[in-house]
ROGUMAR-68718 format. One record per residue (C-alpha): residue in one letter; x, y, z. Coordinates in steps of 0.2 Angstrom, whole numbers, plus 5000, padded with zeros to 4 digits. Layout:
REM residues N
AXYZ
...
//
This chain:
REM residues 1232
X500050005000
X500750174995
X500950325007
X499550404997
X498450265001
X498850265019
X498350455019
X496750405011
X496450275024
X496650415037
X495250515029
X494150365030
X494450335048
X495450175048
X497050265052
X497150445059
X498350575052
X499250595068
X499450405068
X500350415051
X501550545059
X501850435074
X502150285063
X503550385054
X504250435071
X504250265078
X504950185063
X506450295060
X505450385047
X505050235036
X504950325020
X506750395022
X507450255033
X509050235022
X509450415025
X509150415044
X509150255053
X509550105041
X511150065049
X510350055066
X508949945059
X509849825047
X511649845051
X512249675045
X511349685029
X511949865025
X513749835029
X513649685017
X512749795004
X514049925004
X515349794999
X514249724985
X514049894978
X515949914975
X516049754965
X516049754946
X515249624936
X515949564919
X514349564909
X515249534893
X515649354898
X513849324902
X513449384884
X514749274876
X514049124886
X512249164880
X511749174898
X510949354895
X510149424879
X511049564870
X509549684875
X509849644893
X511749674891
X511549844883
X510249904895
X511349854910
X512949934903
X511950094900
X511250094918
X512950074926
X513650204916
X512350334922
X512550284940
X513350454944
X512050554934
X510350524943
X509350634932
X509950544916
X509750374924
X507950414929
X507550464911
X508250304905
X507150204916
X505650294912
X505850284894
X506250094894
X505150034908
X504749864901
X506549834897
X507049884914
X505849754922
X506249624908
X508149634912
X508049614930
X506849474930
X507849384916
X509549404926
X508749334941
X508049184932
X509549144921
X511049184932
X511449084947
X513149144953
X512949214971
X514049364968
X513149424953
X511449384961
X511949494976
X512449634965
X510749624955
X509749624970
X510649764978
X510549874963
X508649834962
X508449884980
X509350044977
X508250094962
X506650054971
X507250164986
X507550304974
X505750304967
X504450194975
X503250204959
X504550084950
X503749944960
X502249964948
X503349944933
X503849764938
X502049724943
X501349784926
X502649694916
X502249524924
X500349554923
X500549584904
X501449414903
X500149334915
X501549274927
X501749294945
X502749434951
X503249354967
X503949194961
X505649244955
X505949324973
X505149174982
X506349054974
X507749164981
X507149144999
X507748964999
X509549004994
X511048955005
X511749135005
X511049235019
X511249405010
X510349344995
X508949285005
X508649435016
X508949565002
X507549464992
X506449475007
X506749665008
X506249684990
X504649574992
X504149685007
X504349844997
X503349764982
X501949724994
X501949895003
X502350014989
X501349944975
X499650014969
X498949834972
X499049734987
X499849564988
X498749414984
X498149304999
X499049144995
X500749234991
X500549345007
X500249185018
X501749105010
X502849265013
X502249295031
X502549105035
X504349125029
X504549285040
X503849185055
X505049045052
X506549165051
X506049245067
X506049075076
X507849035070
X508949055085
X510449175083
X509849235066
X511149365061
X509849445050
X508449455063
X508449645062
X508149635043
X506649515046
X505949625059
X506149775047
X505149685034
X503749645046
X503649825052
X503349875034
X502049745031
X501049775047
X500849955043
X499549895030
X497949855039
X497449715026
X498949615030
X498749615049
X497349495050
X498249365039
X499849385051
X498749345066
X497949195057
X499649105055
X500049135074
X501249275071
X500849355088
X501349195096
X503049205087
X503249385092
X502949345110
X504049195110
X505549295103
X505249445115
X505149325130
X506949275126
X508549365127
X508649495113
X509449665111
X508549825113
X508449855094
X507449695092
X506349735107
X505949895099
X505549825082
X504549685088
X503549785100
X503249905085
X502449765076
X501349725091
X500849915091
X500449905072
X499349755075
X498449835090
X497649965079
X496349825075
X495149805090
X494849615085
X496649585085
X496849665102
X495549545108
X496549395101
X498149455110
X497449415127
X497849225126
X499749265122
X500049345139
X500949495131
X500749615145
X501949525158
X503249515143
X503149695138
X503049755156
X504649665160
X505449755145
X504749925151
X505449895168
X507149835162
X507549945147
X508450105148
X508150155130
X506950295128
X506250235111
X505950065118
X504950135133
X504050255121
X503450105109
X502949995124
X501850135132
X501050165115
X500649985114
X499949975131
X498850125127
X498150035112
X497749885123
X496649995134
X495950115121
X495550005106
X494449865113
X492549895111
X492349775126
X492549865143
X492749705151
X494349665141
X494949845145
X494749815163
X495649655163
X497149725153
X497249875165
X497249765180
X498549645173
X499649805170
X499449855188
X499949685194
X501449685183
X502049855191
X501749955175
X500850095185
X502350125196
X503550125181
X502450235171
X502250355186
X504250365187
X504350395168
X502950535169
X504050635180
X505350665167
X505250785152
X505150725134
X505250815117
X503950695111
X502250775116
X501250615112
X502350515123
X501950625137
X500150605133
X500250415133
X501050425150
X499650535157
X498350425149
X499150265156
X499250345174
X497450395174
X496750235167
X497750125178
X497450225193
X495550225190
X495550035187
X496149995205
X494850095215
X493749935218
X495149825226
X493849685231
X493249655213
X493349475206
X494049545190
X495549615200
X495849455209
X495749355192
X496949475184
X498149455198
X498049265198
X498249255179
X499849365181
X500549245194
X501149385205
X500149355221
X500349465236
X499349515252
X498249635243
X496549685251
X495549575240
X496349415248
X495849485265
X494049535261
X492749415270
X491449485259
X492449455243
X492549265247
X490849255253
X490149325236
X491449255224
X492049085230
X490948995218
X491549105203
X493249015204
X492248865196
X491948965180
X492648905163
X493048735170
X493948785186
X495148895176
X495649005191
X495748855203
X496948765191
X498048915190
X498048925209
X498548745209
X499948765197
X500648915207
X500648795222
X501648665212
X502848775202
X503148935211
X504748965221
X504149125229
X503749105247
X502549255247
X501549175232
X501449015241
X500749095257
X499449185247
X498949035236
X498848925252
X497749055260
X496649065245
X496348885244
X495848875262
X494649025259
X493848935244
X493548775254
X492848875268
X491548965258
X491048845244
X490148685251
X490948565238
X492648655239
X493448505248
X492948385234
X493548495220
X495248535229
X495548355231
X495148315213
X496348455207
X497748385219
X497848545229
X497648455245
X499248355243
X500248515238
X499648605253
X500148455264
X501848455257
X502048635261
X502048595279
X503848535278
X504448695270
X505948785276
X505048955277
X504048975293
X502749085285
X502448955272
X502248815285
X501048925295
X499848965281
X499948785274
X499348725291
X497948855292
X497348795274
X497448615279
X496348655294
X495048735283
X495148585271
X494948445283
X493448535291
X493548435307
X493648485325
X495448525329
X496248465345
X496648605357
X498548585354
X498348635335
X498448825337
X499948805348
X500748685335
X500348815322
X501348945332
X502748825334
X502848795315
X502848985313
X504249005326
X505348845326
X506448925340
X504948925352
X504748765362
X503048675359
X502648685378
X502948875378
X502048895361
X500448805369
X500448945382
X500549085370
X498949155361
X498849095343
X498749225329
X497849215312
X498649225295
X498649395287
X497049415278
X496049295289
X494249315294
X494549345312
X495849335326
X496149235341
X496049345357
X495849275374
X495049125367
X493649225359
X493149205340
X492149315329
X491249275312
X490049345300
X488249265300
X488449215282
X489649085286
X488448985297
X487248915284
X488748845274
X489348755289
X487648695294
X487348635276
X489048545276
X488548455293
X486848405286
X487648335270
X488848245281
X487548165292
X486548105276
X488148025269
X488747925284
X487747805296
X487247875313
X488247825328
X487447755344
X486747885356
X488147855369
X489547865357
X488848025349
X488648105366
X490448065370
X491048135354
X490048285356
X490748315373
X492548285367
X492148415353
X491448535365
X493048515376
X494148545361
X493248695356
X493348775373
X495148735376
X495748795359
X494548945357
X494848925338
X493548995326
X493948865313
X493448725326
X491748795328
X491548815309
X492148645306
X490848575318
X489448675309
X488948775324
X488848965325
X490349035335
X489949145350
X490949255361
X490549145377
X491648995382
X490848825377
X490448725393
X491048545394
X489448455394
X488448365381
X487148455370
X485348425375
X484748385358
X485948245355
X484748105360
X483348175349
X484548185334
X485248015337
X483547935337
X482848025322
X484447985312
X484347805317
X482547795310
X483047885294
X484447765292
X483247615294
X482147685281
X483547715269
X484147535271
X482347465267
X482247575252
X483947515246
X483447335247
X481847365237
X482847455223
X484047305222
X482647185221
X481847285206
X483547285197
X483747105199
X481947075191
X482347195177
X483947095173
X483046935172
X481647005161
X483047075149
X483846905148
X482146825144
X481846955131
X483546925122
X483346735123
X481646755114
X482346875101
X483746755097
X482546605095
X481446705083
X483046745073
X483546565072
X481846515064
X481746525044
X480846665037
X479246605028
X478746725014
X477246655004
X477046804993
X478946804989
X479046984992
X480647064999
X480647055018
X481147225025
X482447205039
X482047285056
X483147435062
X483747495045
X483047655038
X482347665020
X483647705007
X483647885002
X482847934986
X484147954972
X484248134965
X484448124947
X485248294945
X486048254929
X484348264920
X484048434926
X484648594917
X486248674924
X486148864928
X487048974916
X487449114928
X488949014936
X488048984952
X488148814960
X486548814971
X485048914975
X484748864993
X485948785005
X485648755023
X486748655036
X487148645054
X488948695053
X490448585058
X490748485074
X492148545084
X493448435093
X492948395111
X493748505125
X495448435131
X495348325147
X496848355158
X497948205163
X497648115180
X498848175193
X499648015194
X500348045176
X501848155177
X502848265165
X504648275171
X505948405167
X507748375171
X507248235182
X505948335192
X504048325190
X503248475183
X501348525181
X501048595164
X499748725160
X498248645151
X498648715134
X500548655135
X499948485142
X498748465127
X500148495115
X501548405123
X502448275113
X502048095117
X503148005105
X504048015088
X505548115095
X506948035084
X507148165070
X507948335073
X506848435061
X505348365070
X506048405087
X506548575083
X504948625075
X503948545090
X504948635103
X504848805095
X502948785093
X502748705110
X503548855119
X502448975111
X500948895120
X501848885137
X501549015151
X502849145155
X503449035170
X503548875159
X504548965146
X505849025159
X506048845166
X505948735150
X507448775140
X507948615132
X506948475124
X508248345129
X507848365147
X505948335144
X505348165149
X503648115141
X503747925145
X502347925158
X501248025146
X501647915131
X501247755142
X499647835148
X499047875130
X499547705124
X498547625137
X497047735133
X497247675115
X497247495120
X495647525131
X494747595116
X495147445106
X494547335119
X492847415122
X491447305127
X489947285115
X488847405125
X490147535124
X490447515105
X488547515103
X488347675113
X489847755103
X488947705087
X487347775092
X488147945096
X489047945079
X487447905070
X486648055080
X487948175075
X487848105057
X486048135056
X486148315063
X487748375056
X488148255042
X486748305030
X486348475022
X484948535011
X485448584994
X484048654982
X482748554991
X483648394992
X484648305006
X486448285002
X487848205013
X489248305020
X490948225018
X492048305033
X490948385045
X492148355060
X493548465063
X495148375069
X495748405086
X497448485089
X499048385087
X500748375079
X500948395060
X501848235053
X501848275034
X502448155021
X504248095021
X505548215028
X504348365027
X505148525033
X503748575044
X503548405053
X503248425072
X502448595071
X500848615081
X499148605073
X498148725084
X496448705090
X495148765077
X493848875086
X492248955080
X493049125078
X494249045065
X492848975054
X491949055039
X490148985036
X489348985019
X487448965017
X486049045007
X485249205013
X483549135016
X484248985026
X484448965045
X486249015049
X487148875059
X487148915078
X488948925085
X489348845102
X488748935117
X489649095120
X490549095104
X490349175087
X490849135069
X492249225060
X491149275046
X489449215038
X489449225019
X488149185006
X489149144991
X488349024979
X489749024967
X490748904978
X490348734984
X491148735002
X490048745017
X491348805029
X493148845029
X494648905040
X496548925038
X497648795046
X499148865055
X500548755049
X500548795031
X499348925030
X498148835018
X496248845018
X495348695024
X493548665018
X491948565024
X491348495007
X489948385001
X490048205000
X490848124984
X489048064979
X488348244980
X487748334964
X489148464965
X490548334966
X489748234952
X489648384941
X491448424944
X491948244940
X490948244924
X491748404918
X493448344922
X493248184911
X492448284897
X493948404897
X495048244896
X494048184881
X494248344873
X496148334875
X496148184863
X495848304849
X497348414852
X498548304861
X499548254845
X499748434840
X500448474858
X501648324857
X502348384841
X502648554849
X503648474863
X504948404851
X505048564841
X506748654841
X506948814850
X508448914855
X507549004869
X507948914885
X506348954893
X505348864880
X506548714880
X506348694899
X504448704897
X504548564884
X505448454896
X504248484910
X502748444898
X503548284892
X503748224909
X501948264913
X501248184897
X502348024895
X502747994914
X501148054922
X502148164934
X501148274946
X501548454948
X501448494967
X502848614969
X503048804968
X504748794959
X505448654949
X507248614954
X507648464942
X509548484942
X509948304949
X508648224938
X509148304922
X510948284926
X510948094925
X509648094912
X510748194901
X512248094904
X511247944899
X510648034883
X512448064878
X513047894882
X511847744879
X513047624887
X512947714904
X511047704904
X510947534912
X512147584926
X511247744929
X509447684931
X509647644949
X510347824953
X509147904941
X507747814951
X508347884968
X508548054961
X506848044953
X506047994970
X506848144978
X506248264964
X504948394965
X504048294951
X503148154960
X503447994951
X504447844956
X503947694944
X504547614928
X506247684929
X506947574915
X505547614904
X505747804908
X507547794903
X507147714886
X505747844883
X507047984886
X508347904874
X507047874860
X506348044861
X506948214856
X506848274874
X508448174878
X509348304867
X508548444877
X509048354893
X510848344887
X510848534883
X510148574900
X511548464907
X512848564898
X512248734906
X512048654923
X513748714928
X513248894926
X511548874934
X510948814951
X509348734944
X508948674927
X507148734927
X507448904935
X505949014934
X504748884929
X503248854940
X501548774940
X500648944937
X501748974921
X501448804915
X499648794917
X499448964909
X500348904894
X499248744894
X497648854894
X498248944879
X498348774870
X496648714875
X495248794886
X495248714903
X496848614900
X498048594915
X499348474920
X498148364929
X497048344914
X498548254905
X498548124920
X496648094918
X496748074900
X498247954899
X497447854913
X495747834905
X496447804888
X497547674895
X496147584904
X495047584888
X496447514877
X496947384890
X495147324892
X494947304873
X496647204873
X496347094888
X494447054888
X493846884881
X491946884878
X491946694880
X492746694898
X491746684913
X491346834924
X492746804936
X494046794922
X493346964915
X493547044932
X495346984933
X495647064916
X494847224922
X495947224937
X497447194926
X496947344915
X496747454931
X498447394937
X499247464921
X498447634925
X499047624943
X500847594937
X500747734925
X500147854939
X501347784952
X499947724964
X501047614975
X500747544992
X501847435004
X501447255005
X500147225018
X500847145034
X499447005033
X499846965015
X500846805018
X499646735030
X498146775019
X499046695004
X499346545014
X497546525019
X497046555000
X498246414995
X497446295007
X495746335001
X496346304983
X497046134987
X495546084997
X494446134982
X495546044970
X495345884980
X493445914980
X493445934961
X494345774959
X493145684970
X491645754961
X492445704944
X492545524950
X490745524957
X490145604941
X491045474930
X490445334940
X488645404939
X488845414920
X489345234919
X487845184929
X486645284919
X487345204903
X487145034909
X485545044918
X484545174908
X483245234920
X482545404924
X483245394942
X485045354937
X484945494924
X484345624937
X485745564948
X487045594935
X486345764931
X486545814949
X488345754950
X488745844934
X487946004941
X488945984957
X490545964948
X490146124937
X489846214953
X491446164961
X492446204946
X491746374946
X492246394964
X493946334960
X494146454946
X493546604957
X494846554970
X496246544957
X495746704950
X495746784967
X497446714971
X498146784955
X497346944957
X497946964975
X499746914971
X499847034956
X499147184966
X500047164982
X501147324979
X499847414968
X498447524975
X496947514962
X495747624972
X496547794969
X496547784950
X494747704950
X494047844960
X494947994953
X495747964936
X494647834927
X493147894918
X491747784926
X490847774909
X492247674902
X491947544916
X490047544915
X490047534896
X491347384897
X490147294910
X488647314899
X489647254883
X490247104892
X488747064903
X489747094919
X488747164934
X489247334939
X489247274957
X490747164954
X491747314950
X491047454960
X490547444978
X489047524986
X489947694990
X490747694972
X489047664964
X488347804974
X489747924968
X489547864950
X487747854948
X487647984935
X488847874924
X487847714927
X486347794921
X487147884907
X488347774899
X487847634887
X488747494879
X489247594864
X490147734874
X492047764869
X493147874879
X494147934864
X492647964853
X491648114859
X490148074847
X489847894854
X488747964868
X487948104859
X486248024862
X486447974880
X487448124887
X486148204897
X487148344905
X486548514901
X487048694905
X488348824904
X490148824909
X490748774926
X492148884934
X493648804942
X493348774960
X494648824974
X494248664984
X495548534989
X496248424976
X495648244975
X497148164968
X498048124985
X499047964982
X498947804992
//
């Protein structure tokens, strides 16, 4: 975005004019940074750039080696000659703008020498810095050529030379910010992900340059949301929490400040715990500019949110992190920056106002989340605990879990004292507090604190234990507490002293008297009533004695907690040592109620036994009914119970398609099903760090690595991402993955997996019913008045990204998808799906030009994930039909395209494209890369082309290189080499090999976008994937014609079909590993064949004997017996044939996956037509799911259909309507 556009935004209200000036001030005047602060911002890069500027390049040698064109040579020489005359150089560039862009792009594409690329990038950066409008010259040039302007620079981001990488990154940032048009979404996600990864690299010497690029991008409001979607804030927080210099602190906080202009982003910042991190920077930094940007960031956190609750939470968090004190100190100084003084005044005013109500629950929650507990008034307020104790249970006991974590991990004695006190107060004021605390493990932690070296910790732990136990304490306990508090005082002397209550307690002990509020009495009485209901009543005599003992203990100790634990209201008078008068009445009444309860329990047990017996009888009767044969006199199909009716088939292929490009008129659904909430591990399952157990926060525990810790890439990625979800304290403690011990966690999850496998029938039935309920509610949508199944309505839970092979991002965290990340798509007149309680969707759209129902961006690779319709739906069927029709149209022009491939051309770009297209056409390669680095493949291929004798020895090496290439194909290497040697492409490969020494990659500058754009020029709708579909379908049809024998039985025809399908799978490289059970299944199959062969021999003997008898004794009975034996023999021979065919088929397909090609690359009409020509039931080839998917083809294709003849189905092709736009949904060609 240009500076003019930023100013325009200021007038529209998105960015104020004063904000623009502040951005320039904070950024070292971003528009003139080279003149003012570049050396401070990017010192390493600029020092290296100065050295590069002094180098001289011999362009004449490049011209003689045909590495650059004469036009590029002339332009570069003129440009360098005018370096000392800026005005003439400016005129040259304006007059030759197209040549200017062409020269630089051509050099970046053709030249690979590091020194020359460094010079070209530095020169380009200087030219852009002189005149920012030159960015549009490059963009306009690439738009005219229909090429991606970012691809040449993105390819440089993966070079080994650090200067080239970061100089290219700097140019990309300028292109993105200074151009008239913003960066596209996919390119932006790719670039921001790269910056994110560079920030995470430890000891990155170009870290300031990376941060500088990020500063430029985040000034543009449209880029900020995308940066947040890829978890950029988490990366910034992670880097700032480590040890970085003040310059990096300034730059990254500046990025946070830019992000904080958006109120929605400010709300998302809450989970990253940025306030403690920035507060530490503010308190420790001595640089004025760092303090200035941190204060500005804090002001945005308080000023921007529309939710006053969020503002209050942020203010209180700043107060607890000592921001107010630091800001008050800074406000006493004088500054030249008036706006900085204004920020300080604002912070002092807002933070002072936020702490007026010290007993508020929000203030307490903020203090607890900050982890910096102290004896503030809120802990001492009796009223606060009485009113808010139950609120600690909110959000699944979030605050209580934080309190427990502080008890376990904190080393600060003050924090431990306050935390133990708060646990006791919670138990005292919440009736079920004791049960909750025990389940969370707080009771054990408080008990361990009794052995602490700090006397204050021991004392507060003892008082907390007293409140947790809720029993009458012996009279020595207060004295023991005093002894624990003062170890130097003898126990006997301590007993004589008067005990004192902990700071913040609800009363104090004075002269044996206690005081308490009336609100505590009902809780104690409720607890005692519940206790009496849960336990059997004692005998009157024992109860009297215990009551007397309790009264004695209460009188001697005079402790308030004793009276509370007994459920009685404390009074200022001393308790007399005599039994309570009502004791006998309570005992008798409780005994009667106990007898009634026992009687009721017996009745319930009897009723349960009767119900069990009835259930057994019912099941036995049902089993008996099933064993009886079903008699059906009318020979009508018997409908089985429990199975719903089959849904009506929507014959959408007979309807007219809309011509306006819309895919539906009405769409309604219930939205996706989110992953269930994380269940914390049991307390018995520990995580160990450096040999010591450590309690992790819920988010860190959920994303902890349980296994797969053998690969360095996996470990590094995991540890970086895992630290980003840790709390501040966890990040300080956990520094090395090698010291982390996940063995107990891994053992626990393995055990859980085994338990899931060994579920009982009842549990499996219950789970099945729940899945059916979800399927019925969320797995179906209404599309244009018809019910359609949804394919993937469940969102996967968070976990670790594995990837295929040695994926560079393996080990990264796949974060939990929340409703705020999901975009919903439905029709305007439908009922919008309801998000989970208390949440909202990111956006609700009504776009009928796309087929997805919901989408979100996954954080690992920044790709969109979609909720799509089932494969049998109308939209998927229409897309399949169009795909196969496009492949059929390719048959008309494929010969022309192939002739073009072997045509001679001196332009290296065209020769590279020809090689790539040859691989796609002949070898069915899949293009899945953003740049094609074919150096290692073509190197050996070219050597084979120049020397036929070396071909055989190089096949194996060629195979290895091919398997590592960006083209995904790993099969038929011998055939591949022969094809290369027979074709004209071998000469092209050889020429590419000759220039290899002067180029890092043989196919530099060629990517999928360029290739597909060229293919669309050859034929409308043609892409690289269409070649794969065409060759697969054509191969199947030709193989079926070759292999099928009309006279063979159905089993032999099925074998022929599978063999034809296998040829397609080999072409498309659909391999699989040999199944583990293959040997055993083949052994069983061989046994069956042997047994069947013996049965056939026996049947032959019996049939022969029956034939002899029938000839000798010509009677009707003997003839019938012979016919029966003959029929039995035929039946056994058919069964034997099927077993042998099955054995052959199984053995031939042990390493080949037939399903992928059958579902995604083979026109189903070929299969249907073959079945009808040769009387093979379609059910033998397609299972039920596949028949539902290809119902349109089953209904449409007749026996006369031919894939390579577009006129063969003119009378049966019922598809109608206009063109269908290309969809942006996920590719279907994922290989097995």
